[in-house]
C-alpha positions in Angstrom: -17.5 1.7 -18.4 -20.5 4.0 -18.1 -20.5 3.8 -14.3 -16.7 4.7 -14.2 -17.3 7.7 -16.5 -20.2 8.9 -14.3 -18.1 8.4 -11.1 -15.2 10.4 -12.5 -17.6 13.2 -13.7 -19.2 13.4 -10.2 -15.9 13.8 -8.4 -13.7 15.4 -11.0 -13.2 18.6 -9.0 -11.8 16.6 -6.1 -9.7 14.4 -8.4 -8.2 17.4 -10.3 -7.5 19.1 -6.9 -5.7 16.0 -5.7 -3.7 15.9 -8.9 -2.7 19.5 -8.5 -1.6 19.1 -4.9 0.4 16.0 -5.9 2.1 17.9 -8.7 3.0 20.7 -6.4 4.3 18.3 -3.8 6.6 16.4 -6.2 7.8 19.6 -7.9 8.8 20.9 -4.4 10.4 17.6 -3.7 12.4 17.8 -7.0 13.6 21.3 -6.1 14.8 20.1 -2.7 16.6 17.2 -4.2 18.3 19.5 -6.7 19.5 21.7 -3.9 20.8 18.7 -2.0 22.6 17.4 -5.1 24.4 20.8 -5.5 25.4 20.8 -1.8 26.3 17.1 -1.6 29.9 16.2 -0.9 29.9 12.4 -1.6 29.2 10.8 -4.9 26.6 8.5 -3.3 24.7 11.4 -1.8 24.7 13.2 -5.2 23.4 10.1 -7.0 20.7 9.6 -4.4 19.6 13.2 -4.7 19.5 13.0 -8.5 17.5 9.8 -8.3 15.0 11.5 -6.0 14.7 14.5 -8.3 14.1 12.2 -11.4 11.4 10.2 -9.6 9.7 13.4 -8.4 9.6 14.9 -11.9 8.3 11.6 -13.3 5.5 11.4 -10.6 4.5 15.1 -11.3 4.3 14.3 -15.1 2.1 11.2 -14.4 -0.2 13.2 -12.2 -0.4 15.9 -14.9 -1.5 13.3 -17.5 -4.0 11.8 -15.0 -5.5 15.2 -14.3 -5.8 15.9 -18.1 -7.6 12.5 -18.5 -10.0 13.3 -15.6 -10.7 16.8 -17.2 -11.3 15.3 -20.6 -13.6 12.6 -19.2 -15.7 15.1 -17.2 -15.8 17.8 -19.9 -16.1 15.9 -23.2 -16.7 12.2 -22.7 -19.5 12.3 -20.1 -21.8 14.9 -21.9 -21.5 12.9 -25.2 -22.4 9.8 -23.3 -25.6 11.4 -22.0 -26.6 12.6 -25.5 -26.0 9.1 -26.8 -28.2 7.6 -24.1 -31.0 10.0 -24.7 -31.0 9.4 -28.5 -31.6 5.7 -28.1 -35.1 4.7 -29.2 -37.1 2.6 -26.7 -38.7 -0.4 -28.6 -42.5 -0.6 -28.3 -43.7 -4.0 -27.1 -47.0 -5.1 -28.7 -49.3 -6.9 -26.3 -51.0 -9.9 -27.8 -54.3 -11.1 -26.5 -54.1 -14.0 -24.1 -55.9 -17.0 -25.6 -58.8 -18.4 -23.5 -58.1 -22.0 -22.6 -60.6 -24.6 -23.9 -62.0 -26.8 -21.1 -60.9 -30.4 -21.5 -61.2 -33.7 -19.7 -60.4 -33.7 -16.0 -56.7 -34.1 -15.2 -55.6 -37.2 -13.3 -54.0 -36.4 -9.9 -50.4 -37.7 -9.8 -49.5 -40.1 -7.0 -46.8 -38.5 -4.8 -43.5 -40.3 -4.6 -42.0 -41.1 -1.2 -39.6 -38.4 -0.1 -35.9 -39.4 0.4 -34.3 -38.6 3.6 -31.3 -36.2 2.9 -27.9 -37.5 3.8 -26.1 -35.6 6.6 -23.6 -33.0 5.2 -20.0 -33.2 6.4 -18.8 -30.1 8.2 -15.6 -28.8 6.6 -12.6 -28.7 8.9 -11.6 -25.2 9.9 -8.1 -24.1 9.3 -6.6 -22.4 12.4 -5.8 -18.7 11.8 -2.1 -18.0 12.0 -1.0 -15.8 14.9 0.2 -12.4 13.6 3.8 -11.5 14.1 4.0 -8.6 16.6 5.5 -5.3 15.4 8.5 -4.2 17.4 9.8 -0.6 17.2 13.5 0.1 17.3 14.9 0.7 20.8 16.2 4.3 20.2 18.2 5.8 23.1 16.8 9.3 22.5 13.3 10.3 21.2 14.9 13.2 19.3 16.5 10.7 16.9 13.8 8.0 16.6 12.5 5.6 13.9 8.9 4.3 13.8 9.3 2.7 10.4 10.9 0.4 9.4 10.4 -1.9 12.5 12.7 -4.5 13.8 13.3 -7.4 11.3 10.8 -5.9 8.8 10.9 -7.4 5.3 11.4 -4.6 2.8 10.8 -4.5 -0.9 11.4 -1.6 -3.3 10.8 2.0 -2.1 10.1 2.2 1.7 8.8 5.3 3.6 10.9 6.2 6.6 9.1 7.8 9.5 10.1 9.0 12.9 11.8 12.1 14.5 15.0 14.0 13.7 14.9 17.2 15.8 17.7 18.4 18.1 19.0 21.7 19.4 21.4 23.5 17.0 20.1 21.1 14.2 22.1 21.0 10.9 21.0 17.9 9.0 20.1 14.2 9.4 21.1 11.3 7.2 20.3 7.6 6.4 23.1 5.1 6.7 23.1 1.3 5.9 25.5 -1.6 6.2 25.3 -5.3 5.4 24.9 -7.7 8.3 28.4 -8.4 9.6 30.1 -5.4 8.0 31.7 -2.7 10.0 31.5 0.3 7.6 28.4 2.4 7.2 27.4 3.8 3.8 25.4 7.1 3.5 22.2 6.9 1.6 20.6 10.3 1.8 21.0 13.6 3.6 18.2 16.1 4.6 18.4 19.7 5.9 14.9 20.1 7.6 14.2 18.8 11.1 11.2 16.5 11.5 9.1 15.7 14.6 7.0 12.5 14.5 6.5 12.5 10.7 7.8 11.6 7.2 11.6 11.5 7.1 12.2 10.3 3.5 12.1 7.3 1.1 14.7 4.5 0.9 14.8 2.6 -2.4 15.9 -0.9 -1.2 15.9 -2.3 -4.8 19.4 -0.8 -5.3 20.8 -3.3 -2.7 21.2 -7.1 -3.0 18.7 -9.2 -1.0 19.8 -10.1 2.6 20.0 -8.8 6.2 21.0 -5.2 6.8 21.3 -2.7 9.6 19.7 0.7 8.9 20.2 3.8 11.1 19.2 7.5 11.4 21.9 9.9 12.3 21.1 13.5 13.4 24.0 16.0 13.2 24.2 19.5 14.8 26.0 22.5 13.4 29.3 21.5 15.1 29.4 18.4 12.9 28.7 16.1 15.9 25.6 14.0 16.8 24.7 14.7 20.4 22.2 11.9 20.5 22.9 8.3 19.7 21.9 7.2 16.2 18.7 5.1 16.0 19.5 1.7 14.5 17.2 -1.1 13.3 17.8 -4.5 11.7 15.9 -5.3 8.5 15.7 -7.9 5.7 15.6 -6.9 2.0 13.8 -9.1 -0.5 13.3 -8.7 -4.2 
């Protein structure tokens, strides 16, 4: 416990700075989600934006509490811990004189016993290391609408960060769509208004869908309402 308090006190400036940056990030994310909800046309898009806004506000509140705990630890708890350590009394150890041994009769030398030969130790059998499954990126027709995560046949659980590119000429917005394996209709998950080049596209909460195989795709739309580049599609597996 003392080591943890000292560590927090030594780096509390960096920890508080990280909390402040995280709070600002999630507040901005909540504001963007609020605007997307007000502009959303479909009910699913409004619900997704409201869920994103609620999660962002919750994360900002958690970071605020964490920053307060770090500040309390560095400002109040750590100085009191130092005072308590200094007030402890070090016990004085009294040295007793070492008695002088009285010479006695000579000690008989013991006869050494024969040394046993150690038995050979069995070498444990080594378990072969499994070969890692290679990561396969989606085969996107155009790099302006490209996914780098999730990868092909990736197993997804809970919230998943979506990365890649959504950046075309005359850009209007991009959206996430999903459909169950074997289905023909796509369902819109989220819609975003800012272009992205090789970066963070958004978060997909897979816990809202039943477990199974799905197709996920990124669609980039221009201001005419069309998508001039083919959507980037990838097959994934959702588990709970």
